[in-house]
N, C-alpha and C positions, 0 to 999 in steps of 0.2 A: 215685141210682142206679137202674137197672131191677132187678130182684127175677130173682136167676138164676134163681129156679126158671120163671120166663116166655121162654117161646121168646123169640130174639130173633136178628138177624144179623150184631149187635158179634162181632169175634173178640178184642176188646181191649175194657179197661174204657173206658167212656165216658161222661161228666156234664158237666151243664149247666156247671161252676162250670169244669172242665177246658178246655172251649168258649171261656168267655167270659176265659181267661187269656190267649188264645194274642197272638201278637206282634201288638203295636195299629199298628204305623206301615206298614202292609200295605194291598194295594186294600180290602178290607172294610170294615176303620176310616176309612177316608177316604169311601167311601160313606154312614157309618152303619150297617151291616149286621151285625145283632145274634143269634148263635142264642139261641131261645128253648124250645122243646123236643123233646126225644130220646125216640121211641115205640120202639115191639121192632122195629119195619122200616122209619120214618121220620123224619129229621132236616126239625126248620121254622123256617126264619128270618124276621126284617124285615127292613124297607130303610126310609126316611122319601123324600115326595115331594118334596122340596125342592130347593134352590138345587144340590146338589151332584148330584142326578140326572134332572135337566128338562132336556130338549132350548129350544133358543132359543123354539118354539114354546110355553113353558108347559106342555108334559105327560113324564111319563117320558119318557125315554131310553131307547130300547132295548138298547142296552149296556150299562144299568143294570141289567137287567132279565137280560140274562144274564151278568153278575158276578153279581148275587145267584144263580142259577140254578147258574153252573159254581162260585160258593163251594160251594153246600149239597151239591152232589150229591160236588165231591171232596174234601171235608169227610167226607163220610158212607163215600164208597168205603175213604176212610184205615182206617179201625175196622171196616172190613167183611175186611180181612185184618189177618193175624199180623203182628205189629212186625217178628217177621227175612226176611218174605216180601217188602218191600221198601217201595214206596210208589207212591198212585196219580197218576198228568197227566192231564191233558186231550187226549185225541187229537183228539173233533172233538165238538164242538155243532149242533144245529139249534135253531132257533129264531120257533116266531109269535108276534108282538103282535095280538093280538083284539081290545083296547081300553083306550083311552087310559087311563091317569089323573093328573090335576093336583094331588091335593093327599093326605095324609095318610098312610098308610105302606100298604105292600103286604108280604105275605106267603108268602113259598114254605114247597112242600115236598115233597123230593125223597124219591119212592122205589125201588125197582130192579126193573129189568126181569131183569137177570142178574148173578149176579156170580162171577167166573169166574175160574181161576188166573191167565191175562194180559190179559184184559178183560174190563170191568163197562159194565151201560149203565142208565141212569138216567134217570126220568120225575121234571120239576120241573114244578109248576103253580102259577104266582103269578094268587094274588086281591087285589083292592081290599078296604076295611074294610065297603062291603055288601058281601061274600063273592061277586062275578061276578071270573068267569076273565079274568083282563089278560094271562097269558103262559103259551104251555105250551112246552118244552124237549125237547133228549132230548139227554145227555151221554154221550159214551163215553168212557170211562178207560182207559189202557191200566198195567199194573200192572207198575213198570217193580222190576228186583234190585237190590236195595244194590251 
């Protein structure tokens, strides 16, 4: 868990153990997404480039990149609001595929542009193992009342 003295964006407790124990019968589990790091103002996760995430030409499917981006942004967004405030859902995503990835693991990092009462806007960068930018996405979340 993050040091409580350290300034963070998180409005409720968040740990890797908690995130890794989420329901494993959902889309992120099907494509091998794992949350790997919680920072004071970012969330990071990985996804393999394999038979589940490649398109027929043997490179990372753009839709798989979008799944990673939306997963990281949505999970992060939900921990940026108090539990009694509701929950966050994707409203819009824009994704630019900049470089192909044909093997290994890609790593995505989500950080906020804006965390508001009714909307959030997240910036997600996905890099390959060489550290080169593969995809950049902007995710808008709606904060929905329970």
